[in-house]
C-alpha positions in Angstrom: -58.3 169.7 81.2 -58.8 168.6 77.5 -61.8 170.0 75.7 -64.6 167.7 74.3 -63.3 167.8 70.7 -59.8 166.6 71.5 -60.5 163.0 70.5 -61.8 163.6 67.0 -58.3 163.5 65.3 -57.9 159.8 66.2 -61.3 158.7 64.8 -61.0 156.1 62.1 -63.3 156.6 59.1 -64.1 154.3 56.2 -65.8 156.2 53.4 -66.4 155.6 49.7 -67.8 157.5 46.7 -68.3 156.8 43.0 -66.8 159.3 40.5 -66.8 159.4 36.7 -63.6 160.3 34.9 -64.3 163.6 33.1 -61.0 164.0 31.3 -60.9 163.0 27.6 -57.6 161.2 28.2 -58.7 159.3 31.2 -56.2 158.3 33.9 -53.0 158.8 31.9 -49.4 158.8 33.4 -49.3 162.4 34.5 -52.8 162.2 36.1 -51.9 159.0 37.9 -48.7 160.5 39.3 -50.7 163.5 40.6 -53.3 161.1 42.1 -50.5 159.2 44.0 -49.3 162.6 45.4 -52.7 163.4 46.6 -53.3 160.0 48.1 -50.0 160.1 50.0 -50.7 163.6 51.4 -53.3 162.2 53.7 -53.3 159.8 56.7 -55.6 157.3 55.0 -55.4 154.2 52.9 -57.0 154.9 49.6 -58.1 152.3 47.0 -59.6 152.7 43.6 -62.0 150.2 42.0 -62.9 150.1 38.4 -65.0 147.2 37.2 -63.6 144.0 39.0 -60.2 145.5 39.6 -59.2 147.1 42.9 -55.9 148.9 43.3 -53.9 150.9 45.8 -53.9 154.7 45.0 -50.3 154.9 46.2 -49.0 153.1 43.1 -48.8 154.8 39.6 -48.5 151.4 37.9 -51.6 150.0 39.8 -53.6 153.1 38.8 -52.6 152.7 35.2 -53.5 149.1 35.2 -57.2 150.1 35.7 -57.2 151.5 32.1 -59.8 154.0 33.2 -60.8 156.1 30.2 -63.2 159.0 30.0 -66.6 158.1 31.4 -65.2 155.2 33.5 -66.8 154.9 36.9 -64.3 154.6 39.8 -65.2 153.8 43.4 -62.8 155.6 45.7 -62.5 154.2 49.2 -60.6 155.9 51.9 -60.0 154.5 55.3 -58.2 156.3 58.2 -58.1 159.5 60.2 -58.0 161.7 57.1 -60.5 159.7 55.0 -63.1 162.6 54.7 -60.7 165.3 53.4 -58.8 162.8 51.2 -62.0 161.6 49.6 -63.2 165.1 49.0 -59.9 166.3 47.3 -59.5 163.1 45.2 -63.1 163.2 44.0 -62.7 166.9 43.0 -59.5 166.1 41.2 -60.9 163.1 39.3 -64.1 164.8 38.3 -62.2 167.7 36.8 -62.1 168.2 33.0 -58.4 169.3 33.2 -56.6 166.3 34.7 
């Protein structure tokens, strides 16, 4: 007989959070590549919004097109089974001074 918590892994979540870019160089190429790796490590669709532009966090070129410099506010949205952990890790990464 399955236990009560056996269904939690299939729960779809849709979460979002705002984060400010702390790094002096903003979202540069190396940082964008690392962000794509993080986004792809989770079972979630992750999008980034900066101003009026919304992009998929699975594309380095899309992320670079945001031109997000230091102090820019990004809205990170994660949708899917791993939305919570993905959002937490990406928020920690983007808020770091050492991107």
